[in-house]
N, C-alpha and C positions, 0 to 999 in steps of 0.2 A: 278285359274290357273295363274302362273306367266307369265310375258309379253313374254318371249322367246318362250314359248310353246303354245301360243294361236292359235286357229284354224282360227280366223278372227281378223282383226284389224279395229278400228274406230278412228275418230277424238278425241273422249273422251279418248281413250287409250293414244294418244299422249299428250293431255293436262295433263293427270295424271302424265306422266313422267316428265313434266315440273314442275308441282306443287310440286311433291315429290323430285325434283332435283335428278332424277335417274342418276347413274354414269356409264360411259363407263366401259367395262370389257373385258375379253377374249371372252365373249358371246354377247356383245352388242357394237355397234359403231354408232356414230352420224356423219352425213355428211351434210354440208350446201348445198344449191342449186348449188353453183358453182362447186361442185364435179362432176356434170353431165355436160360434155362438149364434143364436137365432135373432139377436138384436140387429136392427137395420145397419148400424155403423159397422158392426163386425162382418156382416154379409158384404157390405161395400168394400171392406178391406180385402176380403177374399177375392172379389172380382178385380179389384185394383191390382193385386199381386199377380194373379194369373194372367191378366191382360198385359201387364208389363213384360212378362217373359215372352209372350207371343209376339209382342211388338219389337222385342229385341232379338236375341239369338236363341231363344228357347232355353229350357233348363228344367230343374226339379225343385219342387217345394215339398218339404217333409212336415206334415202336421202331426205333432206328437214328439218333437225333439226340442229339448231345452238347449239354449246356447249361452255361453259366457264369453264376452269379448269376441263375438262372432265365431266361436269355435264350438263344435258339437260337444255337449257336456253330459246329458243324460236323457233317458226316455221320459216322456210326459204322456201318460196314457189317456186315451179318449174312449168314452163309452160308445162302442159301436152300435148299441141298441138305440141310442139317442141320435147320434150323428153317423148316418149311414153313408156308404158310397153314393147311393142315389140322391141323398140330400145334398151332398157336395156338388154333384152334377147339376142339380136344379139351381143351386145358388150361382154357379158359374154361368150356366146357359141363360138364366134370367137376368143376370147382372152385367152382361157384356154384350155390346153391339159392335160389329157383327159377330155371329157365333164363330168360335174357334174350332176348327176341325182337327181331329187327331189327338185330343187330350186323353191320357190314360191314367186311371186311378187304381193304385194297387193297395188293397187293405192287407195289413200285416197284423195277425192276432198273436200277441205274445203269450206263450204257454197255451195256445189254443183257446184263449179266453176272449170273447168278443168285447168284454168290458175293458180289456187292455189292448186297445187297437191303436195302430199308427197308420197314417195314410201317406203314401208316396204318390205325389201328383206329378206326372211327366207331361210337360208342355212343349209342343214343337215350335220352331221358328215359323211363324205363319206367313204363307204366301198371300193371304187375303188381308194383311194388315193395312191400315191401322184398326185396332179394336179399342172401343171406348168403354170405360167404366160408366155404365148408363145411369147409375144412381147419383154420380157426381158430375156427369157430363165432362169428364176429363180423360185425356189420353195419357197413359203412363209408359215409362220405359225402365229398364234396369240400369242402375248406375252404382258401381261398386257393390255395397251390401244392401242397397235400398231400391225401392220402387218410387220413382220421382216423376212429376209432371213433365210432359214433353213440350218443347218450344213449338211455336206455330210452323216454322220452317221444317222441323223434324217430322211433323205430322204430314205436311205436304210431300216430303220425300218418300214417306212410307206408301203413299198411294201409287208410287211407281214400282213398288216391289213386285207386283203381279206381272209386270212386263219384263222382269229380269229372270234369266235361267237360274235355277238353284241346283247346282251339281253337288252330289254326295258320293263318297266312295263306299260301295256296298260290300266290297271284298278285295283282298289283295294277298299275294303270296310270293315268296322267293323260293324257287325250287332248283336244287342242284341237278343239273342234267349231265355233267361230265366231270370226271376227276382223273387227273394223270399225275405223274411224278412232278411235272413242272407247273401245272396250272389247274384251276377248277373253273367250270362254266356253269352259270346260273341263268334261269329264265325268270324274269320279273314281270308280273302281270297285275292288273287292277280292273275291277268292274266299276264303271261310272254310271250313275243313274241321274236323271234330271227330274227333280220333284217340282220344278217350277212350271208355269203355264206358257213360257216362251221357248221356242226352239233354239237350241244352242248349236251353231254351225261349226264352231271350233273352240278348243280350250287348250290350256297348257297345264301339265301335271309335273310337279317337282317331287322327287323322292330323295329323302335324306337317310343314309345308311350309316349307323355308328358301329 
């Protein structure tokens, strides 16, 4: 499973991002320890970045990761006694209107030391978008490596998201059912779930096998 869609995160996952020089994208953002700060402008930046992911296609923000030229470079430790998971949750919930459902925050304690913390924040693509950074009264979206203000027509379009089905593949498998000297037979199946608020009467699913 790719990094964005993992169910849990470990220190090894972070080290692998650094060793492979993972690149920031519309779905992945790296923030050094200094991004977590109790000043108003820093808290607004947190709300801005989280809301941008929810308004776009979801993704992951890593607080405690240095980047160089948008590539994962090194860990940047956060004192988890000062900046707790609960503190991040409060900043997000108080700084964004409407509240985003489904955000998950994973604290990673390097060497088991709370003073050497890294926070992985997983943000879903929100069916209740748009979400506004309330401290700035601006709606943001992800664009390349950045969180940028949305155009007026983009905000209007997002109000229609709740009326659109949101189909996701929750599982798939290719199972060999028969083998003979001349041919092999397989069963291909997939589980499809609708996370949206609108009923989906029909859909098309394409499989690409390499």
